[in-house]
N, C-alpha and C positions, 0 to 999 in steps of 0.2 A: 277452144273446147266449147261445144254448144249442146252437150247432152249431160244427163246426170250419171255420175260414176259412183258405184258402190262397191266397196271392198270388204269382204269378211275379215274381221280381226280375231274371231275365235270364240270359244266358250268362256263365259264369265262366271256362271253359277250353275250348279247341278245339285240334286238331292244329297244331303249329308248322310253318309252311311250311319245307320243306327238311330237317326233322329226321327221319331214317330210323327212329328209335325210336318215332315217333308217326305213321308213314305210314298206318296202318290204324285210327287212332282213339285218343282219350283218353276214358275213361269210368269209371263205377262206382267213385267214390273212397271212401276212408275220410276222416274229418276228426276232429281232436281238438285241444284246447288243450294247448300245450307248457308246460314248466316256466317259460318266460318270459311266459306269458299270451297269446302269439300263437296264431292258429289256423293249423294246418297241414293241407294236403290231401295225400292219398296216392292219386293216380289210377292206374288201370290204363293203361299205355302199350302200345299194340299196334303191333308192327312187321309188315312183310310176312310172310305165312305164319302169321298168328295166333300170333306169338311175343310173349308178354306179360311185361312187367316191372312192378314197383310203384315209382312215383316219389315224390318229396316236393316240395312247393311251399308257399310261405307265401301265405296269402290276403290280398289287398289290399282295403281298404274306402274308400268315399267319405266325405265330410264328414258325411253322414247316418247313417253306420254300416252301409250296405248293402254286401255283397261285390260287387266289380266286376271282379276279375281275380286273377291269381296271379303270383308270382315263382318260377320254377323253380329248385330247389336240388339236383337230382340224382336218383340211383336208390338205393333202400334194399334192394330184393330183386330178383334176377333168377334164372331157372331154373339151379340148380346141383346140387341134391340129386337123387338118382335118382327120387324121387317127384314131381319137378317137370319131368321131361324126357321127351320122346318121340323116336323116331328122326328125325322130321321137325321137331323143335323142342322146345317145351315151354311152360309157362305158370305164372306167379304172378299170380293174377287176383282181382279183386273183393274187396279187403280191407275189413275192419271193425276199428276200433281202439277200445278202451275202457281208461281208466285204472282198474285194479282196486284200490280203496283198501286192502283188507287186505294185498295183496301189495306195495303201493307201487311198482307197475310198470305199464307199458302192455302190454296183451295184444292182439296182432293175430291175428285169424282170417282166413284167405284160402283161395282155391281153388287147390290144386296140381293141375296137369293133366299127367298122365303117360300112358303107353301103357295103363294100367289104367282111365283115365277120370278124371273130377273127384273129388277127395277134399278134406276139410277138413284144413288144416294150421295150426299155431300157431307164433308167435314172440313173444318178449318184449323189452322195451327199457326203459331208464331215462331216455333223453334223446330218443327218436324218430329219431335218426340212425343209431345202431348197434343192430342187431337180432340176437338169438340164436334160431336155429331150434330148435324143440322136436320137430319131426317131425309125422307124421300123427296126428290124433285117432283114438282107438279107442273103440268103444261096445260095452258088454256086451250080450248077447242079452236080450230081454224077452218073456216069455210066448210063446215059440216064434218070435219075430221076430228074424231075424239081420240086424244092421246092418253087420257087417263085409263088405267086398267089394261094397258097394252105393254107387253114385254119390251124392255128397252135396255140397251147396253152400249158400251164403248163411247162414253161421253167425255168431253174435255172442254176447258174454258180458255178464253183468250187472256193474255197477261195485261192488256191495256183496255181502257174503256172504248167501246165501239158504239157509234150512233145506231139506234134502232130505226124502225120505219118512220117514226115521228121526229127523228133527229135528236132524241134524248140520249145522252151518254149512258151506257148500260154495260152490265157484265154479259158477254155473249158466250153461248155454249153450243158446241156441235153435238148432235144426238142422232141416234139411228133407231127409231122405233121398229120393232119386229112384229108387224101386224100378222094376224093369222094368215097362213098361206105364203109368207114371204121368207121363210127360213130356206137355206140352201137345199135342204132335202126336199122341200116342197117345189121349188122352182126347177129342180133337176128333172122333175117329171114332165116338164114342158118340152115341146119339140126343140130341135137344134136352133131354129130361129123362132123367137117368141116375143110376144108383146109384154111390155113392162108397165106395171101400174105406177105411173110417175109419182103419185102422191104417197104411195105406201111402200115403195122399195128404195127409198132415197135417204141420203144424209141430209139432215135439216140443220139450220142455224136458228137459234131462238135467243131471246133477250130477257134479262132481269132488269127492268127499267128503274127499279128503286135502289139497286145495289150501290150505285156511285153517290147518290144523294144521302143515303142513310146506311151506315155500316152495321146496323143491328143484325146479328147473325140470322134471325128468323126471316129476314127479308131476302136472303141469298139463295132461296131454292124455288122461287115461283117464276115461271117463264112464260112468255107470250111473244107476240110480234114475229111469228114463225115465217121462215122463208125456206123453200126447198132449194138445197144447194147442189146436189149431184145425185145422179141415178146411174145404174149400170150402163156402160157404153161399149167397152172393148171385150173381146172374147175371154180374156183372162179374168174378168170380173163379171162374167155373164150371169152367174147364179146369185150373186150378192156383193154389195160393197158395204163397208162400214168404217167407222172411225179407227184411228191408229194413234199416232203421237199427237200431243197437244200442239196447237199452232205456235210457231216460233218465228220471230222476225228475221228476215234476210234482206239484202239490198234489192231483191226482185219482188218482195212481198211476203205474205205469210206462207210459210212452208208447212205442209201437213203430209206425213207419210201414212197412207191409209191401207186398208186390206181389201182384197177382192177374192172371190171364190169361183172356181171353175170345176168342171168334171175332169178328173185325171184321165179316164178312159171310158169307153162305152160300158154301160152296166152289163155284168154277166151274172147269170143266176139270180137276178134281182138285187145284186149288191152294187151300190154306187160308191165310187171312190172320189172324194173331193180333194181339191188342192187349194190351200190358202197361200196367196202370194201378196207382195207389197208393191205399191206404186206411189207416185209423187203427185201432189197437187200444189199449185201456187195460187194463192188468193190475193187479190188486189190489196195493197196496204191501205188505200183510201176507203175502199168498200169491199170487205171480204166476202160479200155475196157474189162478187164477180170472180170467175175462175180465169186466170191468165194462162195457165198451163196445166195439163193433166197427162199422165203417162199413157202412151198408146200401148206400151209393153211394160210388164212388171220390172222393177229394179231389183227385186229379190224373189227367187222361187226356191222351193225345197230341193236341195241338191245333196247336201252332206248326209251321212248316216244319222247324225243327231237330229236332223230336220225331217228325215223321211221315216224314222222309226221311233216310236215312243208311245205315250198314252193315246194320242190321236195322230195317226201317220200323216205325213206330207203337209206340214204346217210351218210357215213362218208368219209370225203375228206381231207386228211392230206396235209398241205401246209407249216408248220413252225416247227422248232425244236430248242431246247435250251439245250446245254450241261451244266450240273449243276456244273461247276467248282467253282461257287460262294459258293457252299455248301461243297466243297472238295470232290465231287462225280463225277469224270469224266466218270464213267460207267452208270450214270443216265442221261436220255434224256427226256425232257418234249416235247410232240408232240401236237401241236395245230391243230385243224381240224374243218372243217365246218360240222354242224349238220343239215341235211335235208335242206340245202341251206337257213337257217334262223337264226342260232345261232352259237356260237363258243364254242367248248369244248376243254379240255386238258386231256391228258393221260400220264402216266409215263411208259417209256420203259427202262427196265434194260438190260444192255448188258450181255450176258452169258459169263462164264469163257472161253469157247471155242466154236468155231462154230460147229453147227450140222454137222455130217459127210455126210448126204444125202440131196441133194437139187435138184430140177428139173432143167433141162437145155433145151435150145431150141431144138425142134424136127427137125431133119434134113429133115423130110418130110413136115414140116410146117403144122402139123395137131394138133388140140386141141379138 
C-alpha cells in the first residue's frame, strides 16, 4: 500500500436536544489522551447568537475499539477575558490540544473571537480539567510582514522541542494568518487560474525560543523565527489552505491533516458555494520546515448528508487526531472533524507502508 486510506467511522457527537449551550451546533473539537489514558474530546459548543464555549467529554468506544459516542463532562473555557468577548457575545472556538513533553503540560491553542476579530489564544493545563489562560499569541514582524492586528486561526503546536532558525530548541507553532483579501470569499473572485500571494496566503511555522529554557507560562505565547511552510497548490485547495490536526509523530515524519477550500460550482446569481475538504501533509522528522509529502487530492470531502447539510453546508474540517497505540496499532490514526459546522464525525486514517513518490510542491510562480 502506497497511498493514504481514510474510512469514515461515523458520527460521534451532535447537539443535545434541549441543551441551550449546543443549540447552534457542536463542532471542531480538540482531542487528547489524559493522564488516565482515556481519550477526551474538547468540542466547540455554540449557543444562539454564535456564542461559543469549549466543552469536555470522554470518548466512548465499542468492543472493536472504534469511537461511537461521548460522555459530556462540562465546560473548560467560556468567554471571560476581554479578548474573547464582543458587545453581542463572544467566542472560545476551535481548540487544538497537544501534550508538550518538555513542558510536561497540555497546551491548548484556540480562536478567541472579540470585537477585533479572530485571534490565536493559548492556555495550559496539567490535568485537562483546569486551564490557565496565557493570553493572545504575539508574532514578531518578518521581512516587512506585520502579523500583529491580523486575523488568525487554526493554530497548533508540536509535542517535542524543535530547533528554530538559530538552532535553539523551541516550542513550534503552525499558524495561518488571514490577511485582508485572503479569505476564501475574497480569493473566489479571482479567475480560475490565479496568482497566489506567497507570503500572505500560507501556513507558517513559528517558534517560541524561550519556551524550553524557561517554563514560566508568560513566555509561552511570544513567537518569532517565522518560516513560510505551505501555500495553495492543488485545485481542491485553490481558494485557501489552513491548519487542521496538531502535528503527530509517525514513522514517516510529522503527520498533519489540514484543510483546503475550493468552489463547489460556478457562482450563480452572485452566490458562491464553497467546499471544505481535508488533505494530508508529512513533514520531515528532522526538519519540519521540509514537506516530504502533500495530498494531490483530498483524503476526505463532504459526501454524507451530515457533511453537506448543516449550519455551513459542504464542510469537513479536521481538528483532532488520536494515534491508536492503545490498540497496538501505531499506524492507525482516528481523525475527528467538524461536519457542516453542526456535528462531529470521526474517520480512520491508515498510514501507508511507504510515502507516495509524487506529491505537489509550492509553485515558484505562486500560481494555482
